[in-house]
Structure formats: structure tokens, C-alpha cells
C-alpha positions in Angstrom: -2.8 -144.4 80.4 -2.3 -148.1 79.4 -5.0 -150.5 78.3 -5.5 -153.8 80.4 -7.2 -155.7 78.4 -8.5 -159.5 78.1 -6.5 -160.9 76.6 -7.2 -163.3 73.3 -8.4 -166.5 75.3 -10.1 -164.6 78.2 -12.2 -162.8 75.8 -13.1 -166.5 74.2 -13.6 -168.1 77.3 -15.8 -165.2 78.6 -20.4 -165.4 77.6 -21.1 -163.6 74.7 -24.4 -161.0 77.0 -27.7 -161.5 76.2 -30.0 -158.3 75.9 -33.9 -157.6 74.7 -34.7 -157.0 70.8 -33.1 -154.7 68.7 -34.7 -150.7 68.3 -34.5 -150.2 64.2 -32.6 -147.0 62.7 -36.7 -146.6 62.5 -38.0 -146.3 64.7 -35.3 -143.9 66.0 -35.3 -141.7 63.1 -39.2 -141.1 64.1 -38.8 -140.2 67.3 -39.2 -143.4 69.1 -38.6 -142.6 73.0 -38.7 -144.1 76.3 -38.3 -143.7 79.8 -34.6 -144.5 80.0 -35.0 -145.6 84.2 -37.9 -148.3 83.3 -36.1 -149.4 80.2 -32.5 -150.1 82.2 -34.5 -150.9 85.2 -36.5 -154.5 83.5 -33.3 -154.7 80.8 -31.2 -155.8 84.4 -33.8 -157.5 85.9 -34.4 -159.8 82.6 -30.3 -160.2 81.6 -28.6 -159.2 84.5 -25.6 -156.7 84.9 -24.3 -156.5 81.1 -27.0 -156.9 78.4 -26.3 -156.5 74.6 -28.8 -155.1 72.6 -28.2 -153.1 69.8 -29.4 -149.3 69.0 -30.3 -148.3 65.2 -27.1 -148.9 63.7 -24.4 -149.4 66.9 -24.1 -152.6 69.4 -25.2 -151.1 73.2 -23.9 -152.6 75.7 -26.0 -151.7 79.5 -23.0 -152.5 82.7 -25.2 -152.0 85.6 -22.9 -153.9 88.4 -20.2 -152.1 90.6 -17.6 -153.8 89.6 -17.8 -154.1 86.3 -18.8 -149.9 86.3 -15.4 -149.8 87.8 -13.4 -151.6 84.7 -15.2 -149.1 83.0 -14.2 -145.6 84.5 -11.1 -146.4 86.2 -9.0 -149.7 85.7 -10.0 -149.9 81.9 -10.7 -146.2 81.4 -8.3 -145.4 77.9 -10.1 -148.5 76.9 -13.4 -147.0 76.8 -13.1 -143.5 75.1 -15.9 -140.1 75.0 -15.2 -140.8 71.0 -18.1 -141.6 70.8 -21.8 -139.8 69.4 -22.7 -138.3 72.0 -19.7 -136.8 73.1 -19.0 -135.3 69.4 -23.3 -133.3 70.1 -21.3 -132.1 73.0 -18.5 -130.3 71.6 -21.3 -128.3 69.0 -21.6 -126.5 72.8 -19.3 -127.0 75.0 -16.3 -127.3 72.3 -13.2 -128.8 73.0 -13.2 -128.6 77.4 -13.0 -130.9 80.1 -16.9 -132.8 79.8 -15.2 -133.4 75.8 -11.8 -133.8 75.1 -9.1 -136.4 75.4 -6.4 -137.9 75.7 -3.2 -135.8 76.5 -5.0 -132.6 75.2 -7.9 -132.9 77.9 -5.3 -134.3 80.7 -3.4 -131.1 80.5 -6.3 -128.7 80.9 -6.9 -130.9 83.3 -3.9 -130.3 84.9 -4.0 -126.4 84.4 -7.4 -126.3 85.3 -7.3 -128.8 89.6 -5.2 -126.2 91.4 -8.6 -123.7 91.1 -10.2 -127.0 92.8 -8.0 -127.9 96.0 -9.6 -127.7 99.2 -8.1 -124.8 100.5 -8.8 -122.4 97.1 -12.6 -124.2 97.4 -12.4 -122.5 101.8 -12.1 -119.2 100.3 -15.1 -119.3 98.3 -17.2 -120.8 101.2 -18.4 -116.5 102.4 -19.8 -115.4 97.9 -21.9 -119.2 98.5 -23.4 -118.2 101.6 -23.3 -114.1 101.0 -25.1 -115.4 97.6 -27.6 -118.0 99.5 -28.2 -115.2 101.9 -28.8 -112.5 99.9 -31.4 -115.0 97.9 -33.7 -115.3 102.0 -34.0 -111.7 102.1 -35.6 -111.5 98.3 -37.4 -114.6 99.2 -38.6 -113.1 102.7 -40.6 -110.4 101.6 -41.8 -113.4 98.7 -43.6 -115.5 101.4 -44.9 -112.5 103.2 -47.3 -111.5 100.1 -48.7 -115.7 99.3 -47.3 -115.5 95.7 -45.3 -119.5 94.6 -41.2 -119.7 93.1 -40.6 -121.1 90.3 -37.5 -123.2 92.2 -36.3 -124.9 89.6 -35.2 -121.6 88.3 -34.3 -119.9 91.1 -32.5 -122.4 92.5 -30.0 -122.0 88.6 -30.0 -118.3 90.0 -29.1 -118.4 92.4 -25.8 -120.8 91.5 -25.7 -119.0 88.2 -24.2 -116.1 90.5 -21.9 -118.6 92.8 -21.0 -120.1 89.9 -19.8 -116.1 88.4 -18.2 -114.8 91.2 -16.7 -117.6 92.5 -15.3 -119.3 89.3 -14.8 -116.5 87.9 -14.8 -112.6 89.4 -18.1 -111.5 87.6 -21.4 -111.4 88.6 -23.9 -112.7 86.4 -26.6 -111.7 87.2 -27.2 -109.1 84.3 -27.1 -112.4 81.9 -28.5 -114.6 83.8 -32.3 -114.1 81.5 -30.5 -114.9 78.3 -27.7 -117.9 79.5 -31.6 -119.0 81.0 -32.9 -118.6 77.9 -30.0 -120.4 75.8 -30.0 -122.5 77.9 -32.9 -124.1 77.9 -33.0 -125.0 74.0 -30.1 -125.9 73.4 -30.6 -128.7 76.3 -33.5 -129.4 75.0 -32.3 -129.6 71.5 -29.2 -131.7 72.0 -31.4 -134.3 73.6 -33.8 -134.5 71.2 -31.1 -134.3 68.2 -29.2 -137.4 70.4 -32.2 -139.6 70.5 -33.6 -139.4 66.1 -29.8 -139.6 65.6 -29.8 -136.1 63.9 -26.1 -136.6 63.9 -25.7 -133.0 61.0 -23.9 -129.8 62.3 -27.1 -127.3 63.6 -26.2 -125.4 59.9 -28.9 -125.8 57.9 -31.1 -122.4 57.2 -34.1 -124.3 59.2 -35.9 -122.4 61.8 -34.1 -125.6 64.1 -31.2 -125.7 62.7 -30.8 -121.0 63.3 -32.4 -121.8 66.9 -28.5 -123.4 68.1 -27.2 -121.3 66.5 -28.6 -118.0 68.0 -28.2 -119.7 71.3 -25.1 -121.1 71.2 -23.8 -117.9 69.9 -25.4 -116.0 73.7 -23.6 -117.8 75.4 -19.9 -117.7 73.1 -20.6 -113.8 73.4 -21.4 -114.1 77.2 -17.8 -116.4 77.9 -15.7 -113.7 75.5 -17.5 -111.2 77.6 -16.3 -112.1 80.8 -12.4 -113.6 79.0 -12.0 -109.7 77.3 -13.2 -107.6 80.7 -10.8 -110.8 82.6 -7.5 -109.3 80.3 -9.1 -105.6 80.3 -8.4 -105.6 83.3 -6.1 -108.2 84.6 -5.5 -107.7 88.5 -4.6 -110.8 90.8 -7.1 -112.9 91.9 -7.6 -116.6 92.8 -10.7 -117.2 90.0 -10.6 -120.6 87.8 -10.7 -117.9 84.6 -7.4 -115.9 86.5 -5.9 -119.5 87.3 -6.4 -121.0 83.2 -5.0 -117.7 81.1 -2.1 -117.5 83.9 -1.2 -121.1 84.1 2.0 -122.1 81.4 2.0 -125.9 80.2 5.5 -127.4 82.2 6.9 -128.5 79.2 5.9 -125.9 75.9 5.4 -123.0 78.0 2.6 -122.1 76.2 -1.0 -120.3 77.7 -3.9 -121.2 76.9 -5.2 -119.7 73.3 -8.9 -117.6 73.3 -10.3 -121.0 71.7 -9.0 -122.7 74.7 -10.4 -120.9 77.6 -13.2 -120.7 75.6 -14.6 -123.8 76.1 -13.8 -124.6 79.0 -15.9 -121.1 80.3 -18.0 -122.4 78.8 -17.8 -126.3 80.0 -18.5 -125.0 83.7 -19.9 -122.4 83.4 -23.2 -124.3 82.3 -22.0 -128.1 84.1 -20.8 -125.9 87.5 -24.5 -124.3 87.6 -26.7 -126.6 86.0 -26.0 -129.5 88.6 -26.7 -128.4 91.7 -29.3 -126.1 90.6 -31.3 -129.4 89.6 -30.3 -131.5 92.2 -31.3 -128.6 94.8 -34.6 -128.3 93.7 -35.0 -132.8 94.0 -34.2 -131.2 97.7 -36.7 -128.9 98.2 -39.2 -131.5 97.2 -37.9 -134.3 99.2 -38.0 -131.9 102.0 -41.9 -131.0 101.4 -43.0 -134.7 100.8 -40.8 -136.1 103.8 -42.4 -133.5 107.2 -39.8 -136.1 108.8 -36.6 -135.5 107.8 -37.6 -131.5 106.9 -37.9 -132.0 111.0 -34.7 -133.6 111.4 -33.0 -131.0 109.2 -33.9 -128.0 111.0 -33.3 -129.2 113.6 -29.6 -130.3 113.1 -29.5 -126.4 111.9 -31.3 -124.8 114.7 -28.3 -126.8 117.0 -25.6 -126.1 115.3 -26.1 -122.1 113.8 -29.3 -121.3 115.5 -30.6 -118.9 112.7 -27.2 -117.2 111.6 -25.9 -117.7 108.3 -23.0 -121.2 107.8 -19.7 -121.3 106.8 -17.1 -123.8 105.6 -16.0 -124.6 109.1 -20.2 -125.5 110.2 -19.4 -128.0 107.5 -17.9 -130.4 109.3 -20.2 -130.6 112.4 -23.2 -130.8 109.3 -24.1 -134.8 108.7 -27.7 -135.1 107.9 -27.9 -132.3 105.8 -24.8 -133.4 103.7 -26.8 -137.0 104.4 -30.1 -135.4 102.2 -28.4 -133.8 99.0 -26.2 -137.1 98.9 -29.7 -138.8 99.1 -31.2 -136.4 96.7 -28.1 -137.6 94.6 -28.7 -140.6 95.3 -32.2 -141.5 93.9 -32.1 -138.2 91.3 -28.4 -137.4 90.0 -28.8 -135.0 87.5 -25.9 -136.4 84.7 -27.7 -140.0 84.6 -26.5 -141.3 81.4 -22.3 -141.8 81.1 -21.3 -143.1 77.7 -17.9 -145.2 76.5 -16.6 -146.2 73.1 -14.8 -149.3 73.1 -11.4 -149.2 71.4 -11.0 -152.6 71.9 -12.7 -156.4 73.0 -12.7 -156.5 76.6 -14.2 -158.5 79.3 -16.4 -157.3 81.3 -18.0 -159.5 84.9 -17.5 -162.6 82.8 -18.7 -160.8 78.7 -17.8 -159.6 76.1 -17.3 -156.3 75.2 -16.8 -156.1 70.9 -14.5 -153.3 69.8 -16.8 -150.3 68.0 -19.8 -151.1 70.3 -21.1 -148.2 72.8 -21.6 -148.9 76.2 -24.0 -147.3 78.2 -23.7 -147.2 82.4 -26.7 -145.3 84.3 -26.1 -143.5 87.7 -30.5 -143.8 88.0 -29.9 -147.5 88.0 -26.7 -148.1 90.3 -27.8 -146.0 92.6 -31.1 -148.3 93.0 -29.2 -151.7 92.5 -31.1 -153.9 94.9 -27.8 -155.9 95.6 -26.3 -152.4 96.6 -29.0 -151.0 98.6 -31.7 -151.6 101.1 -35.1 -150.1 100.4 -33.6 -148.9 97.4 -36.6 -146.1 96.5 -37.0 -145.1 99.2 -35.6 -141.3 100.2 -33.4 -142.4 103.2 -30.9 -140.0 104.6 -29.9 -142.0 107.7 -27.9 -144.6 105.8 -24.9 -142.2 104.7 -24.9 -142.0 109.1 -24.7 -146.0 108.7 -20.5 -145.5 108.2 -20.7 -149.4 108.3 -23.2 -149.9 105.3 -21.2 -147.6 103.6 -17.7 -149.9 103.7 -19.8 -152.5 103.1 -20.9 -150.7 99.9 -18.9 -150.5 96.5 -17.0 -147.5 95.8 -18.6 -147.4 92.2 -21.9 -147.8 93.3 -22.5 -145.2 93.5 -21.8 -142.2 90.5 -23.0 -138.9 90.7 -19.6 -137.5 89.9 -18.4 -140.5 87.7 -15.7 -141.9 88.8 -12.1 -142.8 87.5 -9.8 -140.0 86.4 -12.8 -138.3 84.1 -14.4 -138.0 88.1 -16.1 -134.6 87.7 -13.4 -132.0 88.9 -15.8 -129.5 91.1 -17.7 -132.6 92.5 -15.9 -130.7 96.1 -17.0 -127.4 94.9 -20.3 -128.8 93.9 -20.9 -130.5 97.2 -19.9 -126.7 98.9 -21.8 -125.2 97.6 -25.3 -127.2 98.1 -24.0 -127.7 101.6 -23.8 -123.9 102.3 -26.5 -123.0 100.7 -29.3 -125.2 101.9 -28.7 -124.7 105.3 -28.5 -121.1 104.3 -32.3 -121.1 103.0 -33.7 -123.7 105.0 -33.3 -122.4 108.8 -36.4 -120.4 106.7 -37.9 -121.3 104.4 -39.6 -124.7 104.6 -41.4 -124.4 100.6 -44.3 -126.6 99.6 -44.9 -127.1 97.0 -48.4 -126.2 94.7 -48.6 -129.1 92.9 -50.0 -132.3 95.0 -48.7 -134.9 92.2 -45.0 -135.5 92.8 -42.4 -133.4 89.7 -41.9 -135.5 87.1 -38.7 -136.0 85.7 -37.6 -134.4 82.2 -34.5 -136.7 80.9 -32.6 -133.8 78.5 -28.7 -133.6 78.9 -29.7 -133.2 83.0 -33.0 -135.2 84.2 -34.2 -132.8 85.4 -37.6 -131.8 87.1 -39.9 -131.3 84.6 -41.7 -127.7 84.6 -40.6 -124.8 86.2 -41.6 -126.7 89.6 -43.2 -124.1 91.5 -43.2 -123.8 95.5 -44.3 -121.6 98.3 -41.7 -120.3 99.9 -43.3 -120.7 103.6 -41.5 -118.8 106.0 -39.9 -120.3 109.6 -40.5 -119.3 113.1 -37.0 -116.9 113.5 -34.2 -119.7 115.8 -32.6 -117.5 118.5 -29.1 -116.5 116.5 -26.2 -118.8 118.2 -22.3 -118.1 118.3 -20.0 -119.0 115.2 -17.2 -122.2 116.1 -14.7 -119.0 116.5 -17.1 -117.5 119.2 -17.7 -120.6 120.5 -14.2 -120.8 121.2 -12.6 -117.6 121.8 -16.0 -118.5 124.5 -14.3 -121.5 125.8 -10.7 -119.5 126.3 -9.4 -122.2 123.9 
């Protein structure tokens, strides 16, 4: 894909963006930390939708308009690359997978992985998702009877890890959940710290800090190596992602993926595929507790459509409010809160100059609460997603929980289907309550997630008479 950069005359005719005072290198190295949402919101209000400021040694461009984001992520995406310090750091964890790779190699890997996420294949995964949620519901029932609280973020992480293991890799990961979670927590924290303090060197020093990073990464890669080895030892026909990637051949060269390439893609899917959904669902449960009127409407829809039975993929089209609750939680609490790009050549974005070598910063946190696109932007209002006319008026790139353009997350439909099936299964039987009186703080690491364990009581709801399935209803009507 070729760049469509502004011409020299267009570049010179554009204005230089303004912005706040520089953030010095010394300040960054000392570990300067600010609330990202507060800082970026203040910059947008004062300097508009394209602002420029110096951060350490880099010119940074904060882009807050949907049109500007469309320019960067879609219309001229090849000029805004992932050759950025943040992605170099992520490659130390994920390797060169779909999240971090670039150019022709990325396009090849995307084409090889895409068939696993086609709608028909996703529908085949739905049963495993609902079954995993129903299994958790049985365990929650005993916990609810005992009156004991649960760490909701960890619970959702366990559940989504099981779903990813079953659906994408055809392997049970439950026994590996604890080491995966511990390793990811450490790497998640360290990556955020390393980027914030510009610790750009690889973790090769004989310090405890670097040793902990290497040990955690090694644990993850050993889990993935076991997955690959087990699949190779039992080469049976399967339509899970790992089997498809192993069997896929490049159209031009006929080559298969090496074990190293497989490893990088599996690590990417394993971590990105379960943690983002777990974080989003944790925010959903917290919001439902704080908004009983939303919970009541959700429970009403689930009772009407499902009547207590476990949902199937065919039910999702009949659960618009359930989808709206998830969409609204993703609007206010996008786990992937930061998109960074390196500016390859001079360009113009929203009539403002963006200089070669700079760093573009896009945050769904800001877009999703931009008052030009959202009425009552800070309020949790799932009903806004039921207004078809409002959705038509809203720019496409005002809502990007899964990024946008050619690099949009390949697993976006997988994640939404998984979230809806889990929520529909568990919310019929439980109304979790937050133990803490205050709202959970946000912790900005690789993902924006609730700080702490988010302890909740899984209060059981009254049993609902089981409704017939869609197929049973049709049979009863003679159709």
C-alpha cells in the first residue's frame, strides 16, 4: 500500500500545531507519571484536536479527532508505522507476531490467520464459550452460598484463558492458568515501567529486575512451546487456529511457518486474546453494580430471550441490549487505550503539519469521550447504542476499541461474541456486587485495567424458568 502524503505545497500551507510545554528527558528518566486521561483531555481542550509537544527526545502529536485518526490508521496508514519504541519493546515479549510485525511479513501472517476468524468458524466456537461460562457459573453457585467474595479480574482472566485455549488452540490451559497469569502480571507492569522511564535496552543485565523479566517471558514461551509440540505430536484434522497456522502455506513460496513464527503468533493470541476481554468484562460487572437500572433492563432481556437456558450463537442477534452494555463499557473503559505510530514522512493531518520522525499518539480514551461525538460523554448509557440514527451520524473512527483500518484487531468479532455469551450466561444467575464503596481506579499498563483484584460478591439471582431454544420455538410453530 502506497503512501498518499500531502504535497510539499500542502505541507507548507498547513499550520504548525501548538501544544503544552515539553516534558524533559530528565523528568522522564526520574519516572514522571501522570494520569493519561487527565493529561490528554487537558491538551485536547486547550490546543484542539491535533497538538504537538516534546516528550523527552521525541516530537509527539496527540490526535483527538475522528477525521485525524482515519487519516493515520486508514487513509495514509503506510506512512504511520509500528517502527516505534513501544513496539520494539513489545517485540521482546510477543516476538514478531500480528501486533508488532510490519509490511509484507505482517500482511502474509494476517492472510494466513484470517480464515480462523471467519464468521462460520466463530459460530462453531460459540458452544465452547458458553460451556466454559456455564462451568464457572456452577462454581460461583457454591461461592455465592458461602458468602465469600471473588477477585473478579482474576476470575474473568481464568475464564477467557480457558476459552482461548479451547477455541483457538484446541488445548486445555486451565492447569497453566496460574503461571501464565503471574508471568503476564509481571511483564505487563515492567513493560509499562520500561516505556515510561525510557528503559530501551533489552532486559539482559544481571539485575533482579531484568532476571524477573527473562524468567516470566521464558515461562510464557515454554507454555507455547508445549502447545506447539503437543499439536505436532498428534497431527489430527482440526479447525482451531494453531492447526490452521501449522498447515497454512504461503501462496507465493509454498513455505509453511517456522516454529519461531508459530511461537510468536501463539504468544500474541494467547495474551492479547484473553486479557483484553477479561478486562472489559470486569469493567462490565462493576458498571452493572453501580447502575442497577441498566442491570434490570439487561436481566429483563435475558429472561425474555433465554429464560434461564445457556445461550447459543444463534441467540446473539436477539440480545441487542446485552451487546449495548458491552459496547458502552468498551467506550468508557477501552482496554487498549493507546495507539502509537512513527511518522515515516511529512504529512498533513486536519490541516496541521506532522513532521517526519515524530510520534503520533491516538487514545480511544479521548475519542470515546469527545463531546463532539458523544452526548453525555462521561455517562454510562448503553441505550445510545440502540439509536441507529445516532450511530449513522457518528464518524466511524470516533469509536475504536479494537483500533481501525487495515491493522484493526483480527479477533474483534471473536472477542465480542465471547463477551456476549459469557455475560448472558452468568448475568442470568448472578448479580455481582463490589465490596469497595469507591469506584475502582484505572491502572495504565500495557492495557488500561482496574487496579487491584476488584473483589465482588457473586450474589445469586432467583431462578428463571427455562425458555425453549430458538430451534425448539421454530419446531413448535411448525416452521
